[in-house]
N, C-alpha and C positions, 0 to 999 in steps of 0.2 A: 360648247354649251356654256361656258362660261362667257364667251364673247356677246352670244345669243342674248344672257341676260343682260349684260352691259349695254346692246344695242336697245332691246326694250324698255331698260331704265331711263336710257338719256333720251330717248325719243318720247315717253311718258311724261319724262321732265320738261323737254321742250314745247310740248301741247299745252302742258301744265303751266308753264310759264306764258307762253302765247296768249292763252286763254283770260289769265288775269290781268297782263296788259292791255287786253283789248275791254276787258271789263272795267278796267280804271278809266279808260279815254272815254268810253261811253258815260261813265258815272259824272266825270267832270265835265262833259261837253252841255254847252249854255243851249238851252232849248227855249224857243219863242214860247210867250205864254197864249194858252188859246184862250183864257176867258178874257174881258175887257176890264179896264179898272175900274174900281169901285169909285161911284160919283155918289158922295152922300147929298140926301133931300136938304131943303133948306129947312131950320129951324122954326116952327111958328112962333109969332109973337103970341096968338091965343090959338087955342086948340079947342074943338067941339068933342065931346065924349061921344063915341061910338054907341050901338044900341046897347052890348054889354057892360059899358061903361069904361071902355079902354082907349086911351089915346097912343097911336102907333108914332112914333120918331124913328126913321132908318138914321142910323149911323154906321159910318165902316172901319172904323177905328175907335180906339178909346179915348175918351173924351170927359172931362169935367162939365157936367149940364146942373144948372142951378134950375129948378124947378119952384116957381111962385104958385102957391096951390092956395084957393079962396074957398073957403067954405063957410056958410051962414048956419051957426049955432041953431038949432033946433030942440027945443026942451032941453037948454043946458049941456048939450053935447054937438062936437060938429062933425059933420060927416068923416067915415074911414076912407084913407087914400093909401094906397100900396105903390111902390114904384118898382118894378121887375124888370129883370134881362134875362130870357129866356125860362129857365125855370127856377132862378136865383132872386130872391127878395133883397133889393137893397135899402130898402125903406119901408116902412109902415108906420102909420098912427093917425090920431085924430086931426082933422085940419079947422081950427078956428080962426076966422077971419083972413086973415092974408099971411103966410107962412111961406118960408125960403127952406128949400129941401136941394142940398149940393151931392150929387152922387158921379 
């Protein structure tokens, strides 16, 4: 009985060890990328607003972008502008004449 217990224990240990080594081999294997590399679009010199007042600039990686916003004051106040990334507001404020915003 004792020999059978040792045999079953040794078999279970060997099975667990081989499964662990196989899992490690699978975990560290280099797999080919399925998606193609991100190619950023050119940054426009001037951008026209969409019908909802938004301008989209596609970026693939973190970058510092300086926006030169131009607004003509009407009634002493310039237009309000926002620079957002997804749902996060990076900058918002009033634009009077020409203003640089680095985000």
